[in-house]
C-alpha positions, 0 to 999 in steps of 0.5 A: 857483727850486728850494727847499731840501728841508728845514725846517732849511735854510729856517730857516737862511735866515730866521736869516740875516735876523733872529732866529727861534724854531724849537723847539716850546716856543718857538713854542707861544705864537705858534701858538695863538690867544688863545681856545685854539681855533685852532692851526696849526703854524708853520715858525718864528717870525721876529722882525725888528727893522726894516722892512728886515729885514721887506722882506728876509724877505718877499723870501726867503719869496717866492723859497722859497715860504713863506707868512707869517702876520703877528702882533702881540699875538695877542689876536684872537678869530677866529684871524686871526693864527695859521697854518692846517693842520698845517705841511705847507704851510709857514707862517712866523709873522712877529711884529712884537713887536721893532718896538716903537719910538715914532719921533716924537711931535708935539703941535703937529700932534696926531700920533705915529709908532709901529712896529707892535709897540708895545703899545696901552697904551704908545701911550696913555702916550706920548700922555699924556706929551705932554699929548695923548690917544690914544683907542682903548681895549680890554680887551686894551690891555696886550697887543695891539699897534698893528699888530694894532689897525690890521690888524683895524680895532679898535673899543673903548669910545670909537668913539661919539666918536672912531671906529674905528681906521680913523678914527685912522690918518693914514698907514702904512708897509707891506711889500708881498708883492713885498718893496717898502716903501710909505713912506706915513707922512704925517701930513697931514689933507688928501691927495687925491693919488689913492686913499687906499691906507692904507685898503686895509691897515686891516682887511685882517688881514695878507692884503695887506701887513705894517704895520710903522709908523703915523702916528696922530691925537692929541686934546686930553686930557680934563680931566674924565671923569664916569661913571654907571651907570643902570638902565632898564625896557627896551632901548627906554628905553636908546635914548631916553636915548642920543638925549636925551644926544646932543642936548645940547651940554653932555654930550660923550659918550665911551661908552654901553655897554648891559649886560643883566640877565643879564650882571649876574647872570653877573658877580655869580656869577663874582665873588661878592666884588663888590657891584653898586651898583644893584638887580639885575634891571632889564631894562637897564643903561647905563654912560655916560661923558662927557669934557670937554677944557676947564673945566666945572661939577663937577655938569654931568653930574649936572644933565644926567642929572636933566634927562633922567631922567623923560623916558627912564624912568630907574629908578635911577642911581649917579654915580662920585665918584672914579676908583676909583668909576668903575673899579668901575662899569666893572668890571661892563662889562669883566668880562663876557667873563671871567665868560663864560669862567669860566661854561663853554661859550659862543658869541660873536656880534660884530654891528652894527645900525642903532642904531634897530633894536637894541631890536626885534632884542633883543626878537625874538631873545631870544624866538626863541632862548629858545623854540627852545633852552631852556637858553641864557643870553643875555648881551647887552652892548656898545657901544650908542652905535655900534650894536655888540652882543656878543650872546653865549650861555652854556650853563645848567647841564645843557647840555653843551659838545657840545650847545651845539656841536651847536646852534651852526650853527642859532643863528648862522644865526638871528642872522646872518640877522636881522642881515642883514635889518636891513642890519647886519653879522655882524662888527662889530669882530673881523674875519673870520680863520678863523672867519667865512669861511663867513659872509662868503661867505654874507652879502656879495654876489657883487660885494663878494666879487669885489672882495675877490678882485681886490684880493687877487690884484692885490697878492698873486697867489701868496697869500704873506700870511696864507693861509686868511683872508678870501678863502681863497686858499691859498699859491702855488696860482695857478700850478698848484702845490699848497700844501705 
């Protein structure tokens, strides 16, 4: 079919279906990723309000050969939700922000159905209003959307107890590249009627389908939550503490966060008005959280810590006595990312490892990087309870951004090779997007890559959805035409 000759004519067709932004100033916040490192010019920003509008829009874009980049809150760290290129290959951002209704909540079945543009914080609040818990918790929960959380298989602080986003989804509503709507919003706990299709779309970063709504799991609310910050002599001791707590039935862990001494120093430097509650300088700290759904003794948490204290080499600890004190302890974990941004040039590595390998990995990798790249600050922290580390690096004074950028390829190769040797992953919870496509090609087998390509080609043969992400297919290049 002949396509319109101008962007203006194409946008008129989009506006006939749904609200659309086409002025440069209006598009700007959608075209630039959250970290400010990836920019892609969009033809426009479509803002549909219903699944039917999404379906019509996908059909229109398919007929007129316009690629679609689905976007939620645009809080991702890998450039997966912004266009690629300078606009010559026409890519339309499809924002789900107007699809923001909570369609149904059912405490009896512990489920709720929400549209993709609902903020994570709003889902949490809706669950709380029904005396239930939606456990996904992220630093960006006030701005990230549930559709984006699903598309990237978000992790967060409570994976230790409740699992990743993949474990919290019961069903999905998805618009396919054909424009068809898959109505899979079933809230069933058991359904073995063929392939589990929803799992294809969870973590696919909008490359296979556009998630427009989801049926999510709810849980009993936590009646008591206890938080403690502990100082330990080593990462090995932190691992021992984790295992000791996990073997005790009287401590229902919800989080076990590792914080390195360098991370504490960095936060202290960038937030000088905050006082660290323990003696700084110990090799490792852990933030431990436990949550009870039923009655328990008020001192149960402290008594458990006392029982494992000596055996695990705990040096010092502070237990929160109020919600405000718990928030003050969490500040030292949740402010590390902001402290890194304030401190200047930095590199981020979102990795996962078998939990038992973490201490040795940290020891060996720290020594290797310090010997080969003097002037690096190793800011190591993360979700030790589920094996996910944010093994990040900041430039020390005197190391320029250009120097750090020049070091980056070798640093990443060292880290990711070491991770791969231990059967870990170079991408634990942030996805692939644009930034990690070369790593995917390097560290995944030919069999895995071929399976991904086959799935993409089967569902989206013309590369309509989110081109240049994960498998790297360009829009409409399978029929011999160049992308435009």
